[in-house]
DSSP file (Angstrom, degrees, kcal/mol; ACC not computed):
  #  RESIDUE AA STRUCTURE BP1 BP2  ACC     N-H-->O    O-->H-N    N-H-->O    O-->H-N    TCO  KAPPA ALPHA  PHI   PSI    X-CA   Y-CA   Z-CA
    1    1 A M              0   0    0      0, 0.0    27,-3.5     0, 0.0    28,-0.7   0.000 360.0 360.0 360.0 154.8   -0.5   -6.1   12.4
    2    2 A A  E     -a   29   0A   0     25,-0.2     2,-0.5    26,-0.2    28,-0.2  -0.952 360.0-120.8-142.9 161.8   -1.0   -3.5    9.7
    3    3 A V  E     -a   30   0A   0     26,-1.9    28,-2.9    -2,-0.3     2,-0.5  -0.919  19.9-172.4-104.3 132.1   -3.7   -2.5    7.3
    4    4 A A  E     +a   31   0A   0     -2,-0.5     2,-0.3    26,-0.2    28,-0.2  -0.837  22.5 168.5-124.7  91.1   -2.8   -2.7    3.6
    5    5 A S  E     -a   32   0A   0     26,-2.7    28,-3.2    -2,-0.5    29,-0.2  -0.727  42.1-143.7-110.6 152.1   -5.7   -1.1    1.8
    6    6 A G  S    S+     0   0    0     -2,-0.3    26,-0.1    26,-0.2    -1,-0.1   0.413  73.4  99.6 -87.2   1.3   -6.3    0.1   -1.8
    7    7 A T  S    S-     0   0    0     24,-0.2    27,-1.6     1,-0.1    28,-0.5  -0.099  84.0 -85.1 -84.4-179.9   -8.4    3.0   -0.6
    8    8 A V     >  -     0   0    0     26,-0.2     4,-2.1    25,-0.1     3,-0.5  -0.665  36.2-124.8 -81.7 139.0   -7.8    6.7    0.0
    9    9 A G  H  > S+     0   0    0     23,-0.3     4,-2.6    -2,-0.3     5,-0.2   0.855 110.1  55.5 -54.6 -39.6   -6.4    7.5    3.4
   10   10 A L  H  > S+     0   0    0      2,-0.2     4,-2.1     1,-0.2    -1,-0.2   0.884 108.1  48.5 -63.0 -39.4   -9.2    9.9    4.2
   11   11 A Y  H  > S+     0   0    0     -3,-0.5     4,-2.2     2,-0.2    -1,-0.2   0.905 111.0  50.8 -66.9 -41.6  -11.8    7.2    3.6
   12   12 A Y  H  X S+     0   0    0     -4,-2.1     4,-2.5     1,-0.2     5,-0.2   0.938 110.3  48.8 -60.7 -47.4   -9.9    4.8    5.8
   13   13 A Q  H  X S+     0   0    0     -4,-2.6     4,-1.3     1,-0.2    -1,-0.2   0.893 111.1  50.4 -61.0 -40.5   -9.7    7.3    8.6
   14   14 A A  H  < S+     0   0    0     -4,-2.1     4,-0.4     1,-0.2    -1,-0.2   0.887 112.1  48.2 -64.9 -38.4  -13.4    8.0    8.3
   15   15 A A  H >< S+     0   0    0     -4,-2.2     3,-0.9     1,-0.2    -2,-0.2   0.906 111.7  47.1 -70.2 -41.9  -14.3    4.3    8.4
   16   16 A I  H >< S+     0   0    0     -4,-2.5     3,-2.2     1,-0.2     7,-0.3   0.710  92.1  77.7 -77.9 -17.5  -12.1    3.5   11.5
   17   17 A K  G >< S+     0   0    0     -4,-1.3     3,-1.1     1,-0.3    -1,-0.2   0.775  85.5  64.9 -62.7 -22.2  -13.3    6.4   13.6
   18   18 A H  G <  S+     0   0    0     -3,-0.9    -1,-0.3    -4,-0.4    -2,-0.2   0.577  96.6  57.9 -73.5  -9.0  -16.5    4.4   14.3
   19   19 A F  G X  S-     0   0    0     -3,-2.2     3,-1.9     1,-0.3    -1,-0.2   0.177  95.2-144.5-108.6  16.1  -14.4    1.7   16.1
   20   20 A G  T <   -     0   0    0     -3,-1.1    -1,-0.3     1,-0.3     3,-0.3  -0.329  69.5 -17.7  60.4-130.7  -12.9    4.0   18.7
   21   21 A D  T 3> S+     0   0    0      1,-0.2     4,-2.3     2,-0.1    -1,-0.3   0.312 106.0 106.7 -92.9   9.6   -9.3    3.1   19.6
   22   22 A F  H <> S+     0   0    0     -3,-1.9     4,-2.1     1,-0.2     5,-0.2   0.931  81.4  42.2 -55.2 -52.3   -9.5   -0.4   18.2
   23   23 A F  H  > S+     0   0    0     -3,-0.3     4,-2.6    -7,-0.3    -1,-0.2   0.946 116.9  45.1 -67.4 -48.7   -7.3    0.2   15.1
   24   24 A P  H  4 S+     0   0    0      0, 0.0    -1,-0.2     0, 0.0    -2,-0.2   0.853 116.0  50.0 -61.0 -31.1   -4.6    2.3   16.8
   25   25 A K  H  < S+     0   0    0     -4,-2.3    -2,-0.2     1,-0.1    -3,-0.2   0.864 123.8  26.1 -73.7 -36.7   -4.5   -0.2   19.6
   26   26 A H  H  < S+     0   0    0     -4,-2.1     2,-0.5    -5,-0.2    -3,-0.2   0.605 111.9  65.2-107.2 -14.5   -4.2   -3.3   17.4
   27   27 A F     <  -     0   0    0     -4,-2.6   -25,-0.2    -5,-0.2    -1,-0.1  -0.944  60.0-154.2-119.2 129.1   -2.5   -2.2   14.2
   28   28 A E  S    S-     0   0    0    -27,-3.5     2,-0.3    -2,-0.5   -26,-0.2   0.876  75.2 -26.4 -66.1 -38.3    1.0   -0.8   14.0
   29   29 A H  E     -a    2   0A   0    -28,-0.7   -26,-1.9    -6,-0.0     2,-0.4  -0.968  56.3-126.6-163.7 172.9    0.3    1.2   10.9
   30   30 A A  E     -a    3   0A   0     -2,-0.3     2,-0.5   -28,-0.2   -26,-0.2  -0.995   7.6-157.2-133.5 140.9   -1.9    1.5    7.8
   31   31 A V  E     -a    4   0A   0    -28,-2.9   -26,-2.7    -2,-0.4     2,-0.8  -0.980   5.7-168.8-116.0 117.5   -1.0    1.8    4.1
   32   32 A C  E >>  -a    5   0A   0     -2,-0.5     3,-1.4   -28,-0.2     4,-0.7  -0.881   8.2-161.1-108.1  98.9   -3.7    3.4    2.0
   33   33 A A  T 34 S+     0   0    0    -28,-3.2     3,-0.4    -2,-0.8   -27,-0.2   0.739  77.0  70.6 -57.1 -31.7   -2.4    2.7   -1.5
   34   34 A W  T 34 S+     0   0    0    -27,-1.6    -1,-0.3     1,-0.2   -26,-0.2   0.864 121.1  10.7 -59.8 -37.0   -4.5    5.3   -3.3
   35   35 A D  T <4 S+     0   0    0     -3,-1.4     2,-0.6   -28,-0.5    -1,-0.2   0.183  93.7 117.3-130.8  19.8   -2.7    8.3   -1.9
   36   36 A D    ><  -     0   0    0     -4,-0.7     3,-1.8    -3,-0.4    -5,-0.0  -0.805  54.2-149.9 -89.7 119.8    0.4    6.8   -0.2
   37   37 A A  T 3  S+     0   0    0     -2,-0.6    -1,-0.1     1,-0.3    -4,-0.0   0.729  93.6  63.1 -62.1 -22.4    3.6    8.2   -1.9
   38   38 A G  T 3  S+     0   0    0      1,-0.1     2,-0.8     2,-0.0    -1,-0.3   0.638  85.7  82.3 -77.6 -13.6    5.4    4.9   -1.1
   39   39 A V    <   +     0   0    0     -3,-1.8     3,-0.1     1,-0.2    -1,-0.1  -0.821  53.5 179.3 -98.3 107.9    3.1    2.8   -3.2
   40   40 A A  S    S+     0   0    0     -2,-0.8     2,-0.4     1,-0.2    -1,-0.2   0.905  71.4  27.9 -73.6 -42.8    4.2    3.0   -6.8
   41   41 A R  S    S-     0   0    0      3,-0.0     7,-0.3     0, 0.0    -1,-0.2  -0.969  78.7-134.0-125.9 137.5    1.5    0.6   -8.2
   42   42 A K    >   -     0   0    0     -2,-0.4     3,-2.3     1,-0.2     5,-0.2  -0.299  49.9 -39.1 -80.6 167.3   -2.0    0.0   -6.8
   43   43 A K  T 3  S+     0   0    0      1,-0.4    -1,-0.2     3,-0.1    32,-0.1  -0.391 120.7  49.0 -57.1 137.4   -3.6   -3.5   -6.3
   44   44 A P  T 3  S+     0   0    0      0, 0.0    -1,-0.4     0, 0.0    37,-0.2  -0.948 104.7  80.2 -88.1   5.6   -3.5   -5.9   -8.0
   45   45 A A  S X  S-     0   0    0     -3,-2.3     3,-0.5     1,-0.1     4,-0.2  -0.396  86.3-125.0 -67.0 155.4    0.2   -5.2   -7.9
   46   46 A P  T >> S+     0   0    0      0, 0.0     4,-1.9     0, 0.0     3,-0.9   0.466  82.7 104.3 -82.4  -0.7    1.9   -6.4   -4.7
   47   47 A D  H 3> S+     0   0    0      1,-0.3     4,-2.8     2,-0.2     5,-0.2   0.828  73.3  57.8 -54.1 -39.8    3.4   -2.9   -3.8
   48   48 A T  H <> S+     0   0    0     -3,-0.5     4,-2.1    -7,-0.3    -1,-0.3   0.897 109.6  45.5 -59.1 -41.0    0.8   -2.2   -1.0
   49   49 A Y  H <> S+     0   0    0     -3,-0.9     4,-2.4    -4,-0.2    -1,-0.2   0.890 111.8  51.4 -70.0 -40.0    1.8   -5.4    0.8
   50   50 A F  H  X S+     0   0    0     -4,-1.9     4,-2.4     2,-0.2    -2,-0.2   0.926 111.6  47.1 -62.6 -44.7    5.6   -4.7    0.3
   51   51 A V  H  X S+     0   0    0     -4,-2.8     4,-1.5     2,-0.2    -2,-0.2   0.918 111.6  50.9 -64.1 -43.7    5.2   -1.2    1.7
   52   52 A A  H  < S+     0   0    0     -4,-2.1     4,-0.3    -5,-0.2     3,-0.2   0.916 112.6  46.3 -60.6 -43.3    3.2   -2.4    4.7
   53   53 A A  H >< S+     0   0    0     -4,-2.4     3,-1.1     1,-0.2    -1,-0.2   0.894 110.1  53.7 -66.1 -40.0    5.8   -5.1    5.5
   54   54 A E  H 3< S+     0   0    0     -4,-2.4    -1,-0.2     1,-0.2    -2,-0.2   0.774 103.0  58.5 -66.1 -27.0    8.7   -2.6    5.2
   55   55 A R  T 3< S+     0   0    0     -4,-1.5    -1,-0.2    -3,-0.2    -2,-0.2   0.501  77.8 111.3 -86.8  -3.8    7.1   -0.2    7.6
   56   56 A F  S <  S-     0   0    0     -3,-1.1     3,-0.3    -4,-0.3   -54,-0.0  -0.443  72.5-132.3 -66.3 143.5    6.9   -2.6   10.5
   57   57 A A  S    S+     0   0    0      1,-0.3     2,-0.8    -2,-0.1    -1,-0.1   0.918 109.7  39.8 -60.1 -42.7    9.3   -1.8   13.4
   58   58 A R  S    S-     0   0    0     -3,-0.0    -1,-0.3    -5,-0.0    -2,-0.1  -0.858  96.0-150.1-106.2  95.1   10.3   -5.5   13.2
   59   59 A K        -     0   0    0     -2,-0.8    -5,-0.1    -3,-0.3    -6,-0.1  -0.352  19.7-108.1 -67.2 141.2   10.4   -6.2    9.5
   60   60 A P        -     0   0    0      0, 0.0    -1,-0.1     0, 0.0     3,-0.1  -0.378  21.1-124.8 -66.0 148.5    9.6   -9.7    8.4
   61   61 A E  S    S-     0   0    0      1,-0.2     2,-0.3     4,-0.1    -2,-0.1   0.876  88.0 -16.2 -62.0 -37.5   12.6  -11.7    7.1
   62   62 A N  S >  S-     0   0    0     21,-0.0     3,-1.7    -9,-0.0    -1,-0.2  -0.961  74.5 -96.4-158.5 169.0   10.7  -12.3    3.9
   63   63 A M  G >  S+     0   0    0     -2,-0.3     3,-1.7     1,-0.3    22,-0.4   0.708 114.3  72.2 -69.2 -19.1    7.2  -12.1    2.6
   64   64 A A  G 3  S+     0   0    0      1,-0.3    -1,-0.3    20,-0.2    21,-0.1   0.715  93.8  57.6 -66.2 -18.0    6.6  -15.9    3.2
   65   65 A A  G <  S+     0   0    0     -3,-1.7     2,-0.4    19,-0.1    -1,-0.3   0.392  92.1  91.3 -89.0   1.8    6.5  -14.9    6.9
   66   66 A V    <   -     0   0    0     -3,-1.7    19,-2.8    17,-0.1     2,-0.6  -0.812  63.1-153.9-101.9 137.0    3.7  -12.4    6.3
   67   67 A L  E     -b   85   0B   0     -2,-0.4     2,-0.5    17,-0.2    19,-0.2  -0.955  10.5-162.6-111.1 120.9    0.0  -13.5    6.6
   68   68 A V  E     -b   86   0B   0     17,-3.0    19,-2.9    -2,-0.6     2,-0.7  -0.887   8.7-157.6-104.2 129.6   -2.4  -11.4    4.4
   69   69 A L  E     -b   87   0B   0     -2,-0.5     2,-0.3    17,-0.2    19,-0.2  -0.942  26.6-180.0-101.8 115.5   -6.1  -11.5    5.2
   70   70 A E  E     -b   88   0B   0     17,-2.7    19,-3.4    -2,-0.7     3,-0.0  -0.868  28.7-173.0-124.1 150.3   -7.8  -10.5    1.9
   71   71 A D        +     0   0    0     -2,-0.3     2,-0.3    17,-0.2    20,-0.1   0.288  65.5  56.5-125.3   9.8  -11.4  -10.0    0.8
   72   72 A S  S  > S-     0   0    0      1,-0.1     4,-2.3    18,-0.1     5,-0.1  -0.971  72.5-125.9-141.7 156.9  -11.2   -9.4   -2.9
   73   73 A I  H  > S+     0   0    0     -2,-0.3     4,-2.2     2,-0.2     5,-0.1   0.883 113.3  54.3 -66.0 -38.8   -9.9  -11.1   -6.1
   74   74 A T  H  > S+     0   0    0      1,-0.2     4,-1.5     2,-0.2    -1,-0.2   0.939 112.3  42.9 -61.1 -47.1   -7.9   -7.9   -6.9
   75   75 A G  H  > S+     0   0    0      1,-0.2     4,-2.6     2,-0.2    -1,-0.2   0.874 109.9  58.1 -65.4 -37.1   -6.2   -7.9   -3.5
   76   76 A L  H  X S+     0   0    0     -4,-2.3     4,-2.6     1,-0.2    -2,-0.2   0.897 102.4  54.4 -58.9 -41.7   -5.7  -11.7   -3.8
   77   77 A E  H  X S+     0   0    0     -4,-2.2     4,-2.1     1,-0.2    -1,-0.2   0.922 111.4  44.2 -59.6 -45.0   -3.8  -11.2   -7.0
   78   78 A G  H  X S+     0   0    0     -4,-1.5     4,-1.7     2,-0.2    -2,-0.2   0.890 112.0  52.4 -67.6 -39.4   -1.4   -8.8   -5.3
   79   79 A A  H  X>S+     0   0    0     -4,-2.6     5,-1.1     2,-0.2     4,-0.9   0.907 109.6  49.6 -63.7 -41.7   -1.1  -10.9   -2.2
   80   80 A I  H ><5S+     0   0    0     -4,-2.6     3,-1.1     1,-0.2    -2,-0.2   0.950 111.2  48.8 -60.2 -49.2   -0.1  -13.9   -4.4
   81   81 A E  H 3<5S+     0   0    0     -4,-2.1    -1,-0.2     1,-0.3    -2,-0.2   0.784 105.3  60.0 -63.8 -26.6    2.5  -11.9   -6.3
   82   82 A S  H 3<5S-     0   0    0     -4,-1.7    -1,-0.3    -5,-0.1    -2,-0.2   0.760 107.4-125.2 -72.8 -23.4    3.9  -10.6   -3.0
   83   83 A G  T <<5 +     0   0    0     -3,-1.1    -3,-0.2    -4,-0.9   -17,-0.1   0.516  62.0 139.3  90.7   5.9    4.7  -14.2   -1.9
   84   84 A A      < -     0   0    0     -5,-1.1    -1,-0.3     1,-0.1     2,-0.2  -0.299  61.7-101.6 -76.7 163.3    2.8  -13.9    1.4
   85   85 A Q  E     -b   67   0B   0    -19,-2.8   -17,-3.0   -22,-0.4     2,-0.4  -0.621  46.2-147.5 -76.8 148.5    0.6  -16.5    3.0
   86   86 A I  E     -b   68   0B   0     -2,-0.2    22,-2.8    20,-0.2    23,-1.2  -0.975  25.9-171.9-133.6 132.4   -3.1  -15.7    2.3
   87   87 A V  E     -bc  69 109B   0    -19,-2.9   -17,-2.7    -2,-0.4     2,-0.6  -0.988  21.0-153.1-112.6 119.0   -6.4  -16.2    4.0
   88   88 A L  E     -bc  70 110B   0     21,-2.7    23,-2.9    -2,-0.5     2,-0.7  -0.832   8.9-168.8 -95.5 121.8   -9.2  -15.2    1.7
   89   89 A I  E     + c   0 111B   0    -19,-3.4     2,-0.3    -2,-0.6    23,-0.2  -0.903  34.8 116.9-115.4 103.8  -12.3  -14.0    3.6
   90   90 A T        -     0   0    0     21,-2.2    23,-0.1    -2,-0.7   -18,-0.1  -0.992  52.6-158.2-163.0 152.1  -15.3  -13.8    1.2
   91   91 A K        +     0   0    0     -2,-0.3    21,-0.1   -20,-0.1    -1,-0.1   0.210  57.5 134.8-109.8   7.5  -18.7  -15.0    0.4
   92   92 A S    >   -     0   0    0      1,-0.2     3,-1.1   -21,-0.1     4,-0.1  -0.295  57.7-142.3 -62.6 137.1  -18.3  -13.8   -3.1
   93   93 A K  G >  S+     0   0    0      1,-0.2     3,-1.8     2,-0.1     4,-0.3   0.629  91.0  84.8 -71.6 -13.2  -19.3  -16.1   -5.9
   94   94 A A  G >  S+     0   0    0      1,-0.3     3,-1.3     2,-0.2    -1,-0.2   0.772  76.4  67.3 -61.3 -26.0  -16.3  -14.9   -7.9
   95   95 A I  G <  S+     0   0    0     -3,-1.1    -1,-0.3     1,-0.3    -2,-0.1   0.693  98.2  53.4 -69.6 -14.7  -14.1  -17.4   -6.1
   96   96 A H  G <  S+     0   0    0     -3,-1.8    -1,-0.3    -4,-0.1    -2,-0.2   0.456  82.1 111.1 -97.0  -2.1  -16.0  -20.1   -7.9
   97   97 A L  S X> S-     0   0    0     -3,-1.3     3,-1.9    -4,-0.3     4,-0.6  -0.510  74.9-126.0 -73.6 140.2  -15.5  -18.7  -11.4
   98   98 A P  G >4 S+     0   0    0      0, 0.0     3,-1.1     0, 0.0     4,-0.4   0.843 108.3  59.9 -55.3 -36.2  -13.2  -20.8  -13.6
   99   99 A E  G 34 S+     0   0    0      1,-0.2     4,-0.2     2,-0.1     3,-0.1   0.667 108.7  45.0 -69.5 -13.8  -10.9  -17.8  -14.3
  100  100 A N  G <> S+     0   0    0     -3,-1.9     4,-2.8    -6,-0.2     5,-0.3   0.456  84.3  97.2-104.2  -2.7  -10.2  -17.4  -10.6
  101  101 A A  H <X S+     0   0    0     -3,-1.1     4,-2.2    -4,-0.6    -2,-0.1   0.889  83.9  48.0 -57.2 -45.5   -9.6  -21.1   -9.8
  102  102 A E  H  > S+     0   0    0     -4,-0.4     4,-0.6     2,-0.2    -1,-0.2   0.905 114.4  46.7 -64.6 -41.1   -5.8  -20.9  -10.0
  103  103 A K  H >4 S+     0   0    0     -4,-0.2     3,-1.3     1,-0.2    -2,-0.2   0.942 112.8  48.5 -65.0 -47.6   -5.7  -17.8   -7.8
  104  104 A V  H >< S+     0   0    0     -4,-2.8     3,-1.6     1,-0.3    -2,-0.2   0.864 104.8  60.2 -62.3 -36.2   -8.0  -19.3   -5.2
  105  105 A A  H 3< S+     0   0    0     -4,-2.2    -1,-0.3    -5,-0.3    -2,-0.2   0.707  96.8  62.6 -64.7 -19.2   -6.0  -22.5   -5.1
  106  106 A R  T << S+     0   0    0     -3,-1.3    -1,-0.3    -4,-0.6   -20,-0.2   0.394  82.7 101.0 -89.3   3.8   -3.0  -20.5   -4.0
  107  107 A T    <   -     0   0    0     -3,-1.6   -20,-0.2    -4,-0.1     3,-0.1  -0.560  69.0-141.4 -84.6 153.8   -4.6  -19.3   -0.8
  108  108 A S  S    S-     0   0    0    -22,-2.8     2,-0.3     1,-0.3   -21,-0.2   0.789  83.6  -1.7 -79.5 -29.6   -3.8  -21.0    2.5
  109  109 A L  E     -c   87   0B   0    -23,-1.2   -21,-2.7     2,-0.0     2,-0.4  -0.981  57.9-149.6-161.9 144.3   -7.4  -20.9    3.7
  110  110 A I  E     +c   88   0B   0     -2,-0.3     2,-0.3   -23,-0.2   -21,-0.2  -0.991  21.9 179.1-122.5 128.6  -10.8  -19.6    2.6
  111  111 A L  E     -c   89   0B   0    -23,-2.9   -21,-2.2    -2,-0.4     3,-0.1  -0.935  32.3-143.9-127.4 150.0  -13.3  -18.4    5.1
  112  112 A D  S    S+     0   0    0     -2,-0.3     2,-0.3   -23,-0.2    -1,-0.1   0.725  90.0  19.8 -78.5 -23.6  -16.8  -17.0    4.9
  113  113 A S    >   -     0   0    0    -23,-0.1     3,-1.5     1,-0.1     4,-0.2  -0.998  67.9-127.9-149.3 145.6  -16.3  -14.7    7.8
  114  114 A L  G >  S+     0   0    0     -2,-0.3     3,-1.6     1,-0.3    -1,-0.1   0.770 107.3  71.8 -62.4 -25.9  -13.4  -13.2    9.8
  115  115 A E  G 3  S+     0   0    0      1,-0.3    -1,-0.3     3,-0.0     0, 0.0   0.753  92.4  56.6 -61.6 -23.3  -15.1  -14.6   12.9
  116  116 A A  G <  S+     0   0    0     -3,-1.5    -1,-0.3     2,-0.0     2,-0.2   0.545  81.3 113.4 -85.6  -7.6  -14.0  -18.1   11.7
  117  117 A F    <   -     0   0    0     -3,-1.6    -3,-0.0    -4,-0.2   -28,-0.0  -0.466  48.3-165.9 -69.3 131.7  -10.3  -17.1   11.6
  118  118 A R    >   -     0   0    0     -2,-0.2     3,-1.9     1,-0.1     4,-0.3  -0.922   6.1-163.5-119.9 102.7   -8.2  -18.9   14.2
  119  119 A P  G > >S+     0   0    0      0, 0.0     3,-2.2     0, 0.0     5,-2.0   0.802  85.1  68.3 -58.4 -31.0   -4.8  -17.2   14.4
  120  120 A E  G > 5S+     0   0    0      1,-0.3     3,-1.5     3,-0.2    -2,-0.0   0.738  85.6  70.1 -63.1 -20.8   -3.2  -20.3   16.2
  121  121 A A  G < 5S+     0   0    0     -3,-1.9    -1,-0.3     1,-0.3    -4,-0.0   0.680 104.6  42.5 -66.8 -16.7   -3.6  -22.2   13.0
  122  122 A F  G < 5S-     0   0    0     -3,-2.2    -1,-0.3    -4,-0.3    -2,-0.2   0.100 128.0 -95.8-115.3  19.7   -0.8  -20.0   11.6
  123  123 A G  T < 5S+     0   0    0     -3,-1.5    -3,-0.2     1,-0.3    -2,-0.1   0.663  85.3 129.5  76.9  16.0    1.4  -20.0   14.7
  124  124 A L      < -     0   0    0     -5,-2.0    -1,-0.3    -6,-0.1    -2,-0.1  -0.632  69.3 -87.1 -98.3 159.6    0.0  -16.8   16.1
  125  125 A P        -     0   0    0      0, 0.0    -1,-0.1     0, 0.0     3,-0.1  -0.373  49.6-110.3 -64.2 144.9   -1.4  -16.3   19.6
  126  126 A P        -     0   0    0      0, 0.0    -8,-0.1     0, 0.0     3,-0.0  -0.261  42.6 -84.2 -69.5 162.9   -5.0  -17.2   20.0
  127  127 A Y        -     0   0    0      1,-0.1     2,-0.3     2,-0.0    -7,-0.0  -0.334  43.2-114.6 -61.6 146.5   -7.6  -14.5   20.6
  128  128 A D              0   0    0      1,-0.1    -1,-0.1    -3,-0.1     0, 0.0  -0.670 360.0 360.0 -77.9 140.0   -8.1  -13.3   24.2
  129  129 A D              0   0    0     -2,-0.3    -1,-0.1    -3,-0.0    -2,-0.0   0.475 360.0 360.0 -80.9 360.0  -11.6  -14.2   25.4
């Protein structure tokens, strides 16, 4: 797993320090688009997702093999353009706006909370209890 964020790397580091070793233990790497030299265009462009996929030790064969968990319409736009599978996790009323209907329809799944995500539905190992 990797993090593909639109934020500044320093902000990301400050946020994850509150979670101890969780992120280093579970995520192979993080791409913070705002100040990552490898990201030419920020979200809603798909570049952040492409860079994150390219940096895996075992690169995916194609973006259709990548699952993106996204929480914003801006990120959703980039995820769609990347060709990845998408789980949209949001309680935002923006997903119900007519101008977002086509984008929302291109998601594989919409959840109100990450707690409702079941990785086995996408062929991934289930959570350890």
